[in-house]
C-alpha positions, 0 to 999 in steps of 0.5 A, spaced: 370 722 766 363 720 766 362 716 773 357 712 776 356 710 783 354 703 785 351 703 792 348 696 795 341 700 797 338 706 799 333 705 805 337 709 811 342 715 811 347 712 815 355 711 816 355 708 808 351 712 805 355 719 808 361 716 804 357 716 798 355 723 800 362 725 800 363 722 793 357 725 790 360 732 793 366 731 790 366 726 784 359 729 781 357 722 779 351 722 772 348 717 776 347 712 782 345 704 782 343 702 787 338 695 788 333 699 792 331 705 794 327 707 799 329 712 803 322 715 807 321 722 809 325 729 805 330 726 802 338 728 802 340 733 799 346 730 795 341 726 792 338 732 788 340 732 780 343 725 781 338 719 776 338 713 780 336 707 777 333 700 782 334 694 780 329 689 779 328 687 787 324 694 788 320 691 785 319 685 788 314 684 795 315 687 802 322 690 798 321 696 802 321 693 808 324 686 807 329 687 802 335 683 806 331 677 806 332 677 798 340 677 798 340 670 794 338 674 789 342 680 790 348 677 787 344 676 781 341 684 781 347 687 781 350 684 775 344 687 771 346 694 771 348 697 765 355 700 767 358 701 759 357 709 759 361 710 764 369 711 765 369 711 772 365 705 777 365 707 784 363 701 789 361 702 797 362 695 798 359 692 804 354 687 801 354 686 793 356 692 790 363 690 788 361 685 783 359 690 778 360 688 772 364 693 767 369 692 761 377 692 761 377 699 759 373 702 765 376 704 772 372 700 777 376 703 784 370 699 790 370 702 798 370 696 802 366 698 808 367 690 810 366 683 806 359 681 807 359 680 814 354 674 816 357 670 809 365 669 812 367 670 820 360 671 822 356 666 820 356 662 827 354 669 830 349 669 824 346 662 825 345 664 833 342 670 833 337 668 828 335 662 832 337 659 825 341 653 830 334 651 833 332 650 826 335 644 822 332 645 815 332 651 815 339 652 817 341 647 812 338 652 807 341 658 810 349 653 809 348 652 803 345 659 800 351 662 805 356 657 801 354 659 795 355 667 795 361 665 799 364 662 792 359 669 788 364 674 793 370 670 792 370 672 785 366 678 785 372 681 789 377 680 783 373 685 779 375 692 781 381 694 778 383 698 786 380 696 792 380 701 798 379 699 805 375 703 811 380 701 817 387 696 817 381 692 820 378 691 814 383 691 810 386 685 813 379 682 811 379 683 804 386 679 803 383 674 808 376 674 804 379 676 797 386 674 797 387 682 795 392 688 797 387 694 800 388 702 800 386 705 807 382 711 807 378 712 814 371 714 813 368 721 814 367 723 820 362 730 821 367 733 826 364 740 825 357 738 828 360 734 833 363 739 837 366 740 845 360 742 849 362 746 856 362 741 862 363 734 864 357 730 868 356 724 872 354 720 868 356 715 862 353 714 855 353 709 850 348 709 843 346 704 838 342 700 835 339 695 840 341 689 836 346 684 839 352 684 836 352 691 838 352 688 845 349 694 848 346 688 853 353 686 856 353 694 857 347 695 862 348 688 865 356 691 867 353 697 869 347 694 873 353 691 877 356 698 879 349 701 882 353 708 884 355 709 876 350 713 873 349 710 865 344 713 859 342 709 853 341 712 847 337 707 842 332 702 840 331 696 836 329 689 837 333 686 843 330 692 847 326 688 851 332 684 853 336 690 855 329 693 859 329 686 864 337 688 865 337 695 866 338 697 875 334 703 877 342 707 876 341 705 868 336 710 864 333 708 857 332 714 854 330 710 847 331 713 840 334 720 839 335 725 834 342 728 833 341 735 837 340 730 843 346 726 842 351 730 841 349 733 847 349 727 851 356 727 848 358 733 849 357 733 857 358 725 859 363 723 862 365 718 858 362 714 852 361 706 852 363 702 846 363 694 847 361 693 840 367 689 835 365 694 828 369 695 822 371 702 823 365 705 829 363 712 827 360 714 833 366 713 837 370 718 834 363 722 834 364 722 841 371 724 841 369 729 837 366 732 843 371 731 848 368 725 851 373 719 853 371 713 850 372 706 853 371 701 848 372 693 846 380 694 843 378 689 837 376 693 829 376 699 828 377 702 836 384 699 836 384 704 829 381 710 832 381 710 840 388 711 843 388 706 849 391 711 855 390 718 852 383 718 848 380 712 851 380 705 855 381 698 851 378 693 854 381 685 851 374 681 851 366 682 851 364 680 857 362 684 864 368 683 868 372 686 863 368 692 862 367 693 870 375 693 870 375 698 864 371 703 868 375 702 874 381 704 869 378 710 866 377 713 874 384 711 876 386 715 870 381 719 869 385 727 869 389 724 864 384 725 859 384 732 856 378 734 851 384 738 847 387 732 845 382 728 844 379 733 840 385 733 836 385 726 835 378 725 832 379 732 827 384 727 823 377 723 821 374 729 817 370 730 810 376 733 809 381 729 809 377 724 807 377 727 801 384 729 800 386 722 800 381 719 796 382 724 790 389 723 791 388 715 791 384 716 785 389 719 781 394 714 782 389 709 780 387 713 774 394 714 772 396 706 773 390 704 770 391 708 764 399 706 764 397 698 764 391 699 760 396 701 754 401 697 755 
């Protein structure tokens, strides 16, 4: 079966690219279609030997660093890909990849990381964080563009033959945005590389990009009000100045750290703190793979990946008092959290499990599609 992958963009190698990596390892696609390909430095091994076709956005000014600014053109760009030579099209979707156009006799399966967040339920948060609420003309223009994108996205959501969601949280979003049912397959986590260490030390850890919705500022503010507890923060980003101003003397900002340093800290931290509402959330699972309990905001993907009272603690609202209370609750129950239980829970999110489940689903989808095609 001739196979192609449609992926929104290749700029960094993060969670969605790790899903594409597993597709490449198991399905041997002939081609990857992507809006832009600007992977810096040494290209990942899984891209070797695969033809990559980019869209017209690749050649536009500043596309390497400002490609998200071309969002209004992305629906047109993904619809221009000629997929006619392939029997199977797998789209890796959190923006427009699901809108690729296929023929009636081509099987199209989309793996959805999330419907376009800023187009649907996060529109008002996006306006607030970007400062558009204070700019009348730009706000009006942005609302018109997002309205158009919602109409296109709803229509594009009907194009795939089958939809797979990376969590039950995202499956619910798919029902709301597209009116469709999605099969849930959790994404792959490298539990072979993230392994437990020997001793836990007396500090808490958080790691993230410094952008507002990751809520690192909330974590830092909460720990600044708990001066007897040490917090180490790994990461960097546009919210850095705000976070530095909130940090008390018990908060240590390490900036960006390589994976080896991140793993070392996850292996020795008392607990990992995570305050974002994520579609799935790879880092909390990586922390648990290292044996670290996770104190997490109890909405989104962490409701499915962190077991309250067994592998971590949930807190119900994103505010300082709730996070402080969660830390106090964790310390009162700390002896209940067993490294072996936490590690065993994380192992169910392995790459091997992902590949087995996706291949099984693909067999079902192929059989169903062929039966319906010839009925």
